[in-house]
C-alpha positions in Angstrom: 0.1 0.1 0.1 1.4 3.1 -1.1 0.9 6.6 0.7 -1.6 9.1 -0.2 -0.3 12.2 -2.1 -0.7 15.5 -0.8 -0.5 17.0 -4.2 -0.7 15.5 -7.7 2.7 15.5 -9.6 3.9 18.2 -11.8 1.6 17.0 -14.6 -1.6 17.2 -12.3 -1.5 13.4 -12.0 -1.9 11.0 -8.8 0.3 8.1 -10.2 -1.2 7.4 -13.9 -4.5 9.2 -13.1 -5.7 12.9 -13.6 -3.8 15.1 -15.8 -4.9 18.0 -17.8 -6.5 17.3 -20.9 -8.3 20.2 -22.1 -8.8 22.5 -25.2 -6.1 25.0 -25.7 -8.3 28.2 -24.8 -8.5 26.7 -21.3 -5.0 25.8 -20.6 -4.0 29.3 -19.6 -7.2 29.4 -17.3 -6.4 26.2 -15.9 -2.8 27.2 -15.2 -4.0 30.4 -13.7 -6.4 28.5 -11.4 -3.8 26.4 -9.8 -1.3 29.3 -9.1 -4.3 31.2 -7.6 -5.6 28.5 -5.5 -2.1 27.6 -4.1 -1.7 31.2 -3.2 -5.0 31.5 -1.3 -4.6 28.0 0.2 -1.3 29.4 1.7 -2.7 32.8 2.6 -3.9 32.7 6.3 -6.6 35.4 5.8 -8.4 33.4 2.9 -8.3 30.1 4.9 -9.6 32.1 8.0 -12.4 33.5 6.0 -13.3 30.2 4.6 -13.4 28.3 8.0 -15.3 31.5 9.4 -17.9 30.8 6.7 -18.0 26.9 7.7 -18.6 27.8 11.3 -21.0 30.4 11.4 -22.7 30.0 8.1 -22.8 26.4 7.1 -23.0 25.2 10.8 -19.5 23.0 10.9 -18.6 20.9 12.5 -21.4 18.5 11.4 -22.1 16.0 14.4 -20.5 12.4 14.6 -24.0 10.7 15.5 -24.2 7.2 17.2 -27.0 5.6 15.3 -28.0 3.0 18.2 -31.3 1.5 16.7 -29.6 0.9 13.3 -26.8 -0.6 15.0 -29.0 -2.9 17.0 -31.0 -4.1 13.9 -27.8 -4.7 11.9 -25.6 -6.2 14.9 -23.2 -3.5 13.8 -21.8 -0.5 15.7 -22.7 2.2 13.5 -21.9 5.9 13.5 -23.2 8.8 10.7 -21.0 11.6 9.9 -24.1 14.2 9.6 -23.2 16.3 6.3 -27.2 16.3 5.7 -27.0 18.7 8.5 -24.8 21.2 6.7 -26.4 24.4 5.2 -28.3 23.6 2.0 -28.6 19.8 2.9 -25.6 18.3 1.8 -21.4 18.2 1.7 -21.8 20.3 -1.4 -21.5 23.8 0.4 -18.2 23.0 1.8 -16.7 23.1 -1.9 -19.1 25.8 -3.6 -18.3 28.3 -0.7 -14.3 27.7 -1.2 -14.7 27.9 -4.8 -16.8 30.9 -4.7 -14.6 32.7 -2.4 -11.6 32.2 -4.7 -13.5 33.4 -7.7 -14.3 36.7 -5.8 -10.5 36.9 -4.9 -9.7 36.5 -8.7 -12.3 39.4 -9.6 -14.5 37.2 -11.4 -18.1 38.4 -11.1 -19.7 35.4 -12.5 -19.8 31.6 -11.5 -21.1 28.8 -13.2 -21.7 25.1 -12.3 -22.9 21.8 -13.4 -25.3 19.9 -11.1 -26.9 16.4 -11.2 -28.8 15.7 -8.1 -29.2 19.6 -8.0 -27.3 19.7 -4.6 -24.2 21.5 -5.9 -26.3 23.5 -7.8 -28.1 24.9 -5.0 -24.8 25.2 -2.9 -23.4 27.2 -5.6 -26.2 29.5 -6.2 -26.0 30.0 -2.1 -22.4 30.8 -2.4 -23.1 33.2 -5.4 -26.0 35.1 -3.5 -23.9 35.2 -0.2 -20.7 36.5 -2.1 -22.7 38.8 -4.5 -21.6 36.8 -7.6 -23.9 36.2 -10.9 -24.4 32.4 -11.1 -25.7 30.2 -14.0 -26.0 26.5 -13.6 -26.2 23.6 -16.4 -28.3 20.6 -15.7 -29.6 17.8 -17.7 -33.4 18.0 -18.4 -33.9 14.5 -17.1 -32.4 15.7 -13.9 -34.6 18.7 -13.8 -37.6 16.7 -14.0 -36.5 14.2 -11.2 -35.1 17.0 -9.1 -37.6 19.8 -9.3 -37.5 21.0 -5.5 -33.7 21.7 -6.3 -34.3 23.6 -9.4 -36.8 25.8 -7.4 -34.2 26.3 -4.8 -31.7 27.5 -7.4 -34.2 29.8 -9.0 -35.2 31.4 -5.5 -31.7 32.1 -4.8 -31.2 33.9 -7.9 -29.5 31.4 -10.0 -30.3 30.7 -13.7 -30.9 27.1 -14.4 -30.1 26.0 -17.9 -31.6 22.9 -19.1 -29.2 20.6 -21.3 -30.8 18.4 -23.6 -27.9 16.7 -25.5 -26.8 13.0 -24.6 -28.8 11.3 -22.1 -29.6 14.7 -20.3 -27.8 14.0 -17.0 -24.7 15.0 -15.1 -22.1 14.2 -17.8 -23.9 16.4 -20.1 -24.2 19.2 -18.0 -20.6 19.2 -17.2 -19.7 19.1 -21.1 -22.0 22.3 -21.3 -20.3 23.9 -18.6 -17.0 23.4 -19.9 -18.0 25.0 -23.2 -19.4 28.0 -21.5 -16.2 28.6 -19.4 -14.2 28.3 -22.7 -16.3 31.1 -24.3 -16.2 33.6 -21.0 -13.1 32.8 -19.2 -12.2 36.3 -18.7 -15.1 37.0 -16.4 -16.2 33.5 -15.5 -15.0 30.9 -12.8 -16.5 27.3 -13.4 -17.3 26.0 -9.6 -16.8 22.1 -10.7 -19.0 20.2 -8.3 -16.6 17.0 -7.6 -13.1 15.7 -7.7 -13.5 15.3 -11.3 -12.0 17.3 -14.6 -8.8 18.6 -15.4 -6.0 19.5 -13.0 -6.3 21.4 -10.8 -10.0 20.8 -10.0 -9.6 17.3 -8.4 -7.1 18.6 -5.8 -8.8 21.8 -5.1 -12.0 20.1 -4.7 -10.3 17.4 -2.3 -8.8 20.1 -0.2 -12.1 21.8 0.1 -14.0 18.8 1.2 -11.4 17.2 3.3 -12.7 19.3 6.4 -15.2 16.2 6.5 -12.4 13.7 7.5 -10.4 16.3 9.6 -13.5 16.9 11.7 -13.8 12.8 12.4 -10.1 12.8 13.3 -11.0 15.5 16.0 -14.5 14.1 16.9 -13.5 10.5 17.5 -12.2 9.0 20.7 -11.6 6.0 18.7 -11.3 5.4 15.1 -13.7 3.4 13.4 -12.6 0.1 11.8 -14.3 0.9 8.5 -15.3 4.1 6.8 -18.2 4.1 4.0 -19.1 6.6 1.5 -21.1 6.6 -1.8 -19.1 7.5 -4.8 -20.3 9.0 -8.0 -17.6 11.6 -9.0 -16.4 11.0 -5.4 -16.2 14.5 -3.5 -18.1 13.2 -0.3 -16.0 10.1 -0.2 -12.5 11.6 -0.7 -13.4 14.1 1.9 -13.7 11.7 4.4 -11.2 9.2 3.3 -8.0 11.3 2.5 -7.4 12.3 6.4 -8.1 8.8 7.3 -5.7 7.0 4.6 -3.2 5.2 6.1 -4.4 5.3 9.8 -5.8 1.8 9.6 -9.2 2.5 8.9 -10.6 0.4 5.9 -12.1 2.6 3.2 -15.0 1.6 1.4 -16.6 3.4 -1.6 -19.9 2.4 -2.9 -20.8 2.8 -6.5 -24.2 2.9 -8.2 -24.8 -0.6 -9.2 -28.1 0.5 -10.7 -30.2 -2.2 -12.4 -27.2 -4.8 -11.9 -23.7 -4.8 -13.2 -24.7 -7.4 -15.5 -27.5 -5.5 -17.3 -25.1 -2.7 -18.4 -27.3 -0.1 -16.7 -25.3 1.0 -13.7 -22.7 3.8 -12.8 -19.9 1.6 -11.5 -17.0 3.4 -13.1 -14.1 1.4 -11.1 -15.9 -1.7 -10.8 -16.9 -2.3 -14.3 -15.0 0.4 -16.3 -11.7 0.7 -17.4 -8.9 3.6 -17.8 -9.8 6.5 -20.3 -10.0 10.2 -20.7 -13.2 11.9 -19.5 -13.8 15.6 -19.1 -10.0 16.5 -19.1 -8.6 13.8 -16.9 -7.5 10.1 -17.1 -9.4 8.1 -14.6 -11.6 4.9 -14.5 -14.7 5.5 -16.7 -17.5 3.5 -18.6 -16.6 3.0 -22.2 -16.9 0.6 -25.2 -14.3 -1.2 -27.0 -13.5 1.9 -29.3 -13.2 4.2 -26.1 -16.8 6.0 -26.7 -18.4 6.9 -23.5 -21.2 4.7 -22.3 -24.3 6.3 -20.6 -24.5 5.6 -16.8 -27.7 4.7 -15.1 -28.6 5.2 -11.6 -31.6 6.2 -9.5 -29.8 8.8 -7.9 -28.8 11.5 -10.2 -25.9 12.4 -8.1 -24.3 9.1 -9.1 -25.3 8.9 -12.6 -22.2 9.6 -14.2 -19.8 7.5 -16.2 -16.7 8.3 -14.4 -14.9 8.7 -11.2 -12.4 11.2 -9.7 -8.8 10.4 -10.7 -7.6 10.3 -7.0 -10.1 7.6 -6.3 -8.7 5.5 -9.4 -5.2 5.9 -7.5 -6.8 4.9 -4.4 -8.1 1.8 -5.9 -4.8 0.9 -7.9 -2.7 1.3 -4.7 -4.9 -0.2 -2.1 -5.8 2.9 0.0 -9.3 1.8 -0.6 -11.8 -0.6 -2.2 -14.9 -0.1 -4.1 -18.1 -1.9 -4.5 -21.6 -1.4 -5.9 -25.1 -1.4 -4.4 -28.2 -1.7 -6.9 -31.2 1.0 -7.2 -33.3 -1.3 -5.3 -30.9 -2.1 -2.4 -30.4 1.8 -2.2 -34.0 2.3 -1.5 -34.1 0.0 1.1 -31.4 1.6 2.8 -33.4 4.8 2.7 -36.4 3.0 4.3 -34.1 1.3 6.8 -32.6 4.5 8.1 -35.9 6.3 7.9 -37.5 3.6 10.1 -34.8 3.1 12.6 -33.2 6.6 13.3 -35.7 9.0 11.8 -33.4 10.1 9.2 -34.3 10.3 5.4 -30.9 10.1 3.7 -30.5 11.1 0.0 -30.6 8.2 -2.5 -26.7 8.6 -3.0 -26.1 8.4 0.7 -28.8 5.3 1.2 -26.0 3.5 -1.1 -23.7 3.7 1.7 -26.3 2.4 4.3 -27.5 -0.4 2.0 -23.8 -1.7 1.8 -23.5 -1.8 5.5 -27.0 -3.5 5.7 -25.8 -6.1 3.0 -22.6 -7.0 4.8 -23.7 -6.9 8.4 -22.6 -10.4 9.0 -19.1 -9.8 8.1 -18.9 -6.4 10.0 -19.7 -8.0 13.3 -17.4 -6.8 16.0 -16.5 -3.6 14.0 -17.2 -0.1 14.2 -18.6 1.5 10.9 -18.8 5.1 10.1 -20.9 6.1 7.1 -20.7 9.4 5.6 -24.4 10.5 5.5 -23.5 13.0 2.2 -27.1 14.6 2.2 -30.7 14.5 3.1 -33.6 13.2 1.1 -35.8 16.2 0.6 -34.6 16.3 -2.9 -35.8 12.7 -3.8 -39.1 12.8 -2.0 -41.1 12.5 -5.5 -39.2 9.4 -6.3 -39.2 7.9 -2.9 -43.0 8.3 -2.8 -43.4 6.7 -6.2 -41.0 3.9 -5.5 -41.6 3.0 -1.8 
């Protein structure tokens, strides 16, 4: 097992993964962004303002909650890292505020974002409102229909939500449109990417802004858990918890979207059933055919419906820092019901994948302490939950 990397190498890579595969029109902007973020992240005034907002505005630290009734049901000691209690209802606000502050520092009056489940869009719109920035959010038309409450929240916060009809009309296509916008408007616009994906320096930036989750776990735990579990689409909530815990002896488990089953081809298990390739500017594990064409992902959860994964997760998998498994749509729905009935907490469908894996593997987790990163709450999924449950 090799160690985690504090920063990617000079090429922007974690081992063989990552890099900067982008149009020439964006290369200068990406290089500028790397320099600006490195400068800001070393500036005590910037970091102090970021942590002040996390405390007073977001409500951090989020609690580490002992899930007693769930533990009793499963026969496993389960704790929840309650990111669902952060302002806007998910971990996404940690990253959006940090990138919004950076855009403000760089003198960029406009920010754009992509969103799938809508939580990153809401977080970016929230950051724009509190920082006085113009905001536009790209969202696949399929996701606009299945995440209508979050669309309304973005609009009330003053963001312009732009539907994307190309491709499957989901997260992959929203990322592509946001990238095109940034290439056209880079002088006045900053792209606030929502996960640890994309060309360098985005995966590194987002990890640095999300690792507050794992840093808090280290401070809050009298004794570290045996196993830490998080859902993985692009993977920002997972890397945020995994990175500080890597190398401590805690087993790290990332749960991908198994969709209708790996064998059906309708899933989002980029590591479990994919192969290395180039997606949205980075080399990483992705879903592709024999000709290297991107395959459409599928998940009941809009936030996991992405045909790739953050390059640092690909590195974690390769060097043995974490392992990656999958959970089906049906199991995720059962995970929602289980947590709701035992703890009175309705998780996001994304987070329910992690709950469902712990439930499925309970017999092998006996006598272990398991920490689940509850990355978001289920308000946004109520229409789907009412229909399916």
